[in-house]
PAVEXZA-446098 format. One record per atom (N, C-alpha, C, O): x, y, z; residue in one letter. Coordinates in steps of 0.2 Angstrom, whole numbers, always signed. Layout:
residues N
X, Y, Z, A
...
//
This chain:
residues 166
+284, +148, +274, X
+288, +148, +267, X
+293, +154, +267, X
+291, +159, +269, X
+299, +152, +265, X
+304, +157, +265, X
+304, +161, +259, X
+304, +158, +253, X
+304, +168, +259, X
+304, +172, +253, X
+311, +173, +251, X
+316, +173, +256, X
+312, +174, +245, X
+319, +175, +242, X
+321, +182, +245, X
+318, +187, +246, X
+328, +182, +246, X
+331, +189, +248, X
+334, +191, +242, X
+338, +188, +238, X
+332, +197, +240, X
+335, +200, +233, X
+341, +205, +235, X
+341, +208, +240, X
+346, +204, +231, X
+352, +208, +231, X
+351, +214, +226, X
+350, +213, +220, X
+353, +220, +229, X
+352, +226, +225, X
+358, +230, +225, X
+361, +231, +231, X
+361, +233, +220, X
+366, +237, +219, X
+364, +244, +217, X
+361, +245, +212, X
+366, +249, +221, X
+365, +256, +219, X
+371, +259, +217, X
+376, +259, +220, X
+371, +262, +211, X
+378, +264, +208, X
+377, +272, +206, X
+372, +275, +204, X
+383, +275, +208, X
+384, +282, +207, X
+391, +283, +205, X
+395, +278, +205, X
+393, +289, +203, X
+400, +289, +201, X
+405, +289, +207, X
+409, +285, +207, X
+404, +294, +212, X
+408, +294, +218, X
+407, +290, +223, X
+411, +289, +228, X
+401, +287, +224, X
+398, +283, +230, X
+400, +286, +236, X
+403, +283, +241, X
+397, +293, +237, X
+398, +296, +243, X
+392, +299, +246, X
+391, +301, +252, X
+386, +299, +242, X
+380, +302, +244, X
+374, +298, +242, X
+372, +294, +246, X
+372, +299, +236, X
+365, +296, +234, X
+365, +288, +234, X
+361, +285, +237, X
+370, +285, +232, X
+370, +278, +232, X
+371, +275, +239, X
+368, +270, +241, X
+375, +279, +243, X
+375, +277, +250, X
+369, +278, +254, X
+367, +274, +258, X
+365, +283, +252, X
+358, +284, +255, X
+354, +279, +253, X
+350, +276, +258, X
+354, +277, +247, X
+349, +272, +245, X
+351, +265, +248, X
+346, +261, +250, X
+357, +263, +249, X
+359, +257, +252, X
+357, +257, +259, X
+354, +252, +261, X
+358, +262, +263, X
+355, +263, +270, X
+348, +262, +270, X
+345, +258, +274, X
+344, +266, +266, X
+337, +266, +266, X
+334, +259, +264, X
+330, +256, +268, X
+337, +256, +259, X
+334, +249, +257, X
+335, +244, +262, X
+331, +240, +263, X
+341, +244, +265, X
+343, +239, +270, X
+338, +240, +276, X
+337, +235, +280, X
+335, +246, +278, X
+330, +247, +283, X
+323, +246, +281, X
+320, +242, +284, X
+321, +249, +275, X
+315, +248, +273, X
+313, +241, +270, X
+307, +239, +270, X
+318, +238, +267, X
+317, +231, +264, X
+315, +226, +269, X
+313, +220, +267, X
+316, +227, +276, X
+314, +222, +281, X
+317, +216, +280, X
+313, +211, +282, X
+323, +215, +278, X
+326, +209, +277, X
+325, +205, +271, X
+328, +200, +269, X
+320, +207, +267, X
+319, +204, +260, X
+324, +206, +255, X
+324, +203, +250, X
+327, +212, +257, X
+332, +215, +252, X
+339, +216, +255, X
+339, +218, +261, X
+344, +215, +252, X
+351, +216, +254, X
+354, +221, +249, X
+355, +219, +243, X
+355, +227, +252, X
+357, +232, +247, X
+365, +234, +248, X
+367, +233, +253, X
+368, +236, +242, X
+374, +238, +242, X
+375, +244, +238, X
+370, +246, +234, X
+381, +247, +238, X
+382, +253, +234, X
+389, +253, +232, X
+393, +250, +235, X
+390, +256, +226, X
+397, +257, +223, X
+397, +263, +218, X
+392, +266, +216, X
+403, +264, +216, X
+404, +270, +212, X
+409, +268, +206, X
+413, +263, +207, X
+408, +271, +200, X
+412, +270, +195, X
+419, +273, +196, X
+424, +270, +194, X
+419, +278, +200, X
+426, +282, +202, X
+425, +284, +209, X
+424, +290, +210, X
+425, +279, +214, X
+423, +281, +221, X
+428, +286, +224, X
+434, +286, +222, X
+425, +291, +228, X
+429, +296, +231, X
+433, +293, +237, X
+438, +297, +239, X
+431, +288, +239, X
+435, +285, +245, X
+432, +286, +252, X
+434, +284, +257, X
+427, +291, +252, X
+424, +293, +259, X
+417, +295, +258, X
+415, +297, +252, X
+413, +294, +263, X
+406, +296, +263, X
+405, +303, +265, X
+409, +305, +269, X
+401, +307, +261, X
+400, +314, +262, X
+397, +315, +269, X
+393, +311, +271, X
+400, +319, +273, X
+398, +320, +280, X
+391, +322, +281, X
+387, +320, +285, X
+388, +326, +276, X
+381, +327, +276, X
+376, +321, +275, X
+371, +320, +278, X
+379, +316, +271, X
+375, +310, +270, X
+375, +306, +277, X
+370, +304, +279, X
+381, +306, +280, X
+381, +302, +287, X
+376, +306, +292, X
+373, +302, +295, X
+376, +312, +292, X
+372, +316, +297, X
+365, +315, +295, X
+361, +313, +300, X
+363, +315, +289, X
+356, +314, +287, X
+354, +306, +289, X
+348, +306, +292, X
+358, +302, +287, X
+356, +295, +289, X
+355, +294, +296, X
+351, +290, +299, X
+360, +296, +300, X
+360, +295, +307, X
+354, +299, +310, X
+351, +296, +315, X
+352, +305, +307, X
+346, +308, +310, X
+340, +304, +309, X
+335, +306, +312, X
+340, +300, +304, X
+334, +296, +302, X
+335, +289, +306, X
+331, +284, +304, X
+339, +288, +310, X
+341, +282, +314, X
+342, +276, +309, X
+340, +270, +310, X
+345, +277, +303, X
+348, +272, +298, X
+355, +271, +300, X
+359, +275, +300, X
+356, +264, +301, X
+363, +262, +303, X
+368, +264, +298, X
+367, +263, +292, X
+374, +267, +300, X
+379, +269, +295, X
+385, +264, +296, X
+390, +265, +292, X
+385, +260, +301, X
+391, +255, +302, X
+391, +251, +296, X
+386, +248, +293, X
+397, +250, +293, X
+399, +246, +288, X
+398, +249, +281, X
+400, +247, +276, X
+395, +255, +281, X
+394, +259, +275, X
+401, +262, +273, X
+405, +264, +277, X
+403, +261, +266, X
+410, +264, +264, X
+409, +265, +257, X
+405, +262, +253, X
+413, +270, +255, X
+414, +272, +247, X
+418, +266, +244, X
+424, +265, +246, X
+416, +263, +239, X
+419, +258, +236, X
+418, +258, +228, X
+413, +260, +226, X
+422, +254, +224, X
+422, +254, +217, X
+417, +248, +215, X
+416, +243, +219, X
+414, +249, +209, X
+409, +244, +207, X
+412, +238, +205, X
+409, +232, +204, X
+419, +237, +203, X
+422, +231, +201, X
+422, +226, +207, X
+422, +220, +206, X
+421, +228, +213, X
+421, +224, +219, X
+414, +219, +218, X
+415, +214, +220, X
+409, +222, +214, X
+403, +218, +213, X
+403, +214, +207, X
+398, +210, +206, X
+409, +214, +203, X
+409, +210, +197, X
+415, +205, +198, X
+416, +201, +194, X
+418, +205, +204, X
+423, +200, +205, X
+421, +193, +207, X
+415, +193, +210, X
+425, +188, +207, X
+423, +182, +209, X
+421, +182, +216, X
+425, +185, +220, X
+416, +178, +218, X
+414, +178, +225, X
+409, +184, +227, X
+406, +184, +232, X
+408, +188, +222, X
+403, +194, +223, X
+396, +191, +224, X
+394, +186, +220, X
+391, +194, +227, X
+385, +192, +228, X
+381, +192, +221, X
+382, +197, +217, X
+377, +187, +219, X
+373, +188, +213, X
+368, +193, +214, X
+364, +193, +219, X
+368, +198, +209, X
+363, +203, +210, X
+357, +202, +206, X
+357, +199, +201, X
+351, +204, +209, X
+345, +204, +206, X
+343, +211, +203, X
+339, +210, +198, X
+345, +216, +205, X
+344, +223, +203, X
+350, +227, +203, X
+354, +227, +208, X
+351, +231, +198, X
+356, +237, +198, X
+353, +243, +196, X
+350, +244, +191, X
+353, +248, +200, X
+350, +255, +199, X
+356, +260, +199, X
+359, +261, +204, X
+356, +264, +193, X
+361, +269, +193, X
+357, +275, +195, X
+351, +276, +194, X
+360, +280, +199, X
+357, +285, +202, X
+360, +292, +199, X
+357, +297, +201, X
+365, +292, +195, X
+367, +298, +192, X
+368, +297, +184, X
+369, +291, +182, X
+367, +302, +180, X
+367, +301, +173, X
+374, +299, +171, X
+375, +295, +166, X
+380, +301, +174, X
+386, +299, +172, X
+387, +292, +172, X
+390, +289, +168, X
+385, +289, +178, X
+386, +282, +179, X
+382, +278, +174, X
+383, +272, +172, X
+376, +281, +173, X
+371, +277, +168, X
+374, +277, +161, X
+372, +272, +158, X
+378, +282, +159, X
+381, +282, +153, X
+387, +278, +152, X
+390, +277, +146, X
+390, +276, +157, X
+396, +272, +157, X
+395, +265, +156, X
+390, +262, +157, X
+401, +262, +153, X
+400, +254, +152, X
+401, +251, +158, X
+407, +252, +162, X
+396, +247, +161, X
+397, +244, +167, X
+400, +237, +167, X
+400, +234, +161, X
+403, +235, +172, X
+405, +228, +172, X
+400, +223, +171, X
+394, +225, +171, X
+402, +217, +170, X
+397, +212, +169, X
+395, +210, +176, X
+399, +207, +180, X
+389, +210, +178, X
+387, +209, +185, X
+385, +201, +186, X
+381, +199, +181, X
+387, +198, +191, X
+384, +191, +192, X
+377, +191, +194, X
+374, +196, +197, X
+374, +186, +191, X
+366, +185, +192, X
+362, +188, +187, X
+356, +187, +188, X
+364, +191, +182, X
+360, +194, +176, X
+355, +198, +179, X
+349, +197, +178, X
+356, +204, +183, X
+351, +208, +186, X
+347, +212, +181, X
+350, +214, +176, X
+341, +214, +183, X
+338, +219, +180, X
+341, +226, +182, X
+343, +226, +187, X
+341, +230, +177, X
+343, +237, +179, X
+339, +242, +177, X
+335, +242, +172, X
+340, +248, +180, X
+336, +254, +178, X
+340, +260, +180, X
+344, +260, +185, X
+338, +266, +177, X
+341, +272, +179, X
+336, +276, +183, X
+331, +278, +181, X
+338, +277, +189, X
+334, +281, +194, X
+338, +288, +196, X
+339, +289, +202, X
+339, +292, +191, X
+343, +298, +192, X
+341, +303, +197, X
+335, +304, +197, X
+345, +305, +201, X
+344, +310, +206, X
+349, +315, +206, X
+355, +313, +206, X
+347, +321, +207, X
+352, +327, +207, X
+357, +326, +212, X
+356, +324, +218, X
+364, +327, +211, X
+369, +326, +215, X
+369, +331, +221, X
+370, +337, +220, X
+367, +329, +227, X
+367, +334, +232, X
+374, +337, +234, X
+375, +342, +237, X
+379, +333, +233, X
+386, +335, +235, X
+389, +340, +230, X
+394, +343, +231, X
+385, +341, +224, X
+387, +346, +219, X
+385, +353, +222, X
+387, +358, +219, X
+381, +354, +227, X
+379, +360, +230, X
+382, +361, +237, X
+378, +359, +242, X
+388, +363, +237, X
+391, +363, +244, X
+387, +366, +249, X
+385, +371, +249, X
+387, +362, +255, X
+384, +365, +261, X
+376, +365, +261, X
+373, +368, +265, X
+373, +362, +256, X
+366, +362, +255, X
+363, +356, +258, X
+362, +351, +255, X
+361, +357, +264, X
+357, +352, +268, X
+350, +351, +264, X
+348, +345, +264, X
+347, +356, +261, X
+341, +355, +257, X
+342, +350, +252, X
+337, +346, +250, X
+347, +351, +248, X
+349, +346, +242, X
+349, +339, +245, X
+347, +334, +241, X
+352, +338, +250, X
+353, +331, +253, X
+346, +328, +255, X
+344, +323, +254, X
+342, +333, +258, X
+335, +331, +260, X
+331, +329, +254, X
+327, +324, +254, X
+332, +333, +249, X
+328, +332, +243, X
+330, +325, +240, X
+325, +321, +238, X
+336, +324, +240, X
+338, +317, +237, X
+336, +312, +241, X
+333, +307, +238, X
+336, +312, +248, X
+333, +307, +252, X
+326, +306, +251, X
+323, +300, +251, X
+322, +311, +250, X
+315, +311, +249, X
+313, +307, +243, X
+309, +303, +242, X
+317, +309, +237, X
+316, +306, +231, X
+317, +298, +231, X
+314, +294, +229, X
+323, +297, +234, X
+325, +290, +235, X
+320, +286, +239, X
+319, +280, +238, X
+318, +289, +245, X
+313, +285, +249, X
+307, +284, +245, X
+304, +278, +246, X
+304, +288, +241, X
+298, +287, +237, X
+299, +282, +232, X
+295, +277, +231, X
+305, +282, +229, X
+306, +277, +224, X
+307, +270, +227, X
+304, +265, +224, X
+310, +269, +233, X
+311, +263, +236, X
+304, +261, +238, X
+303, +255, +238, X
+300, +265, +241, X
+293, +263, +243, X
+289, +260, +237, X
+286, +255, +238, X
+290, +263, +231, X
+286, +261, +225, X
+289, +254, +223, X
+285, +249, +222, X
+296, +253, +223, X
+299, +247, +222, X
+297, +241, +227, X
+295, +236, +224, X
+296, +243, +233, X
+294, +238, +238, X
+287, +236, +237, X
+285, +230, +240, X
+283, +240, +234, X
+276, +238, +233, X
+275, +233, +227, X
+269, +231, +226, X
+280, +232, +223, X
+279, +228, +217, X
+279, +221, +219, X
+282, +218, +224, X
+274, +217, +216, X
+274, +210, +217, X
+279, +206, +214, X
+278, +202, +209, X
+286, +206, +216, X
+291, +204, +212, X
+291, +196, +210, X
+293, +195, +205, X
+288, +192, +215, X
+288, +185, +213, X
+282, +183, +208, X
+282, +178, +205, X
+278, +188, +207, X
+272, +187, +203, X
+272, +191, +196, X
+267, +191, +193, X
+277, +194, +195, X
+277, +198, +189, X
+283, +196, +184, X
+288, +194, +186, X
+281, +196, +178, X
+286, +194, +173, X
+291, +199, +172, X
+290, +205, +173, X
+297, +197, +169, X
+303, +202, +169, X
+302, +208, +165, X
+304, +213, +166, X
+298, +207, +159, X
+297, +213, +155, X
+292, +218, +158, X
+294, +224, +158, X
+287, +215, +161, X
+283, +220, +165, X
+287, +223, +171, X
+286, +229, +172, X
+291, +219, +174, X
+295, +222, +180, X
+300, +227, +177, X
+300, +232, +181, X
+303, +226, +172, X
+307, +231, +169, X
+304, +238, +167, X
+306, +243, +169, X
+298, +237, +165, X
+294, +243, +163, X
+292, +247, +170, X
+292, +253, +170, X
+290, +243, +175, X
+289, +246, +181, X
+295, +250, +184, X
+295, +255, +187, X
+301, +246, +184, X
+307, +249, +186, X
+309, +256, +183, X
+311, +261, +186, X
+308, +256, +176, X
+309, +262, +172, X
+304, +267, +174, X
+306, +273, +175, X
+298, +266, +176, X
+293, +271, +178, X
+295, +274, +185, X
+294, +280, +186, X
+297, +269, +189, X
+299, +272, +196, X
+304, +277, +195, X
+305, +282, +199, X
+309, +276, +191, X
+315, +280, +190, X
+313, +287, +187, X
+317, +292, +188, X
+306, +288, +185, X
+304, +294, +183, X
+300, +298, +188, X
+298, +304, +187, X
+299, +295, +194, X
+295, +298, +199, X
+300, +303, +203, X
+305, +301, +205, X
+297, +309, +204, X
+301, +314, +207, X
+307, +316, +203, X
+312, +318, +206, X
+307, +315, +196, X
+313, +317, +192, X
+315, +324, +193, X
+311, +328, +194, X
+322, +324, +192, X
+325, +331, +193, X
+327, +333, +186, X
+326, +330, +181, X
+329, +339, +185, X
+330, +342, +179, X
+336, +339, +175, X
+336, +339, +169, X
+341, +336, +179, X
+346, +332, +175, X
+345, +325, +173, X
+350, +322, +171, X
+339, +323, +174, X
+337, +316, +173, X
+336, +315, +165, X
+335, +309, +163, X
//
């Protein structure tokens, strides 16, 4: 029996660190059941070098990763999204485009590692939080849970390893 492949969009403002990390992690950890993307409300246009270093150090492919705007995922021909997760408070508070597919959404706020220049520790901490939340998400019985219960679980996951700015 073929299982559904779920499309997930991770959103931050700059799309240079957290959302890129989450995209890479989910595409590896999801084992083909999930196809992850990332975008920003105001993308900076490049991936933070520390993000690339960390992903490569974990043997997570970085080919094809790029900083891009969220309008790309609201345009005609964009993949239907099943889930949208905001990873920063600023993006969570902005008016988002209308996403194709009527996805469930949740705020999984993570402190911005790029805001602490030169801090490898901040990048590692963000990666640890994102990894744990993705592990919890992947453990959910998506096909056997109703949307209201699933929404509650997604919101609970967003509180795991919460930082001070969440």
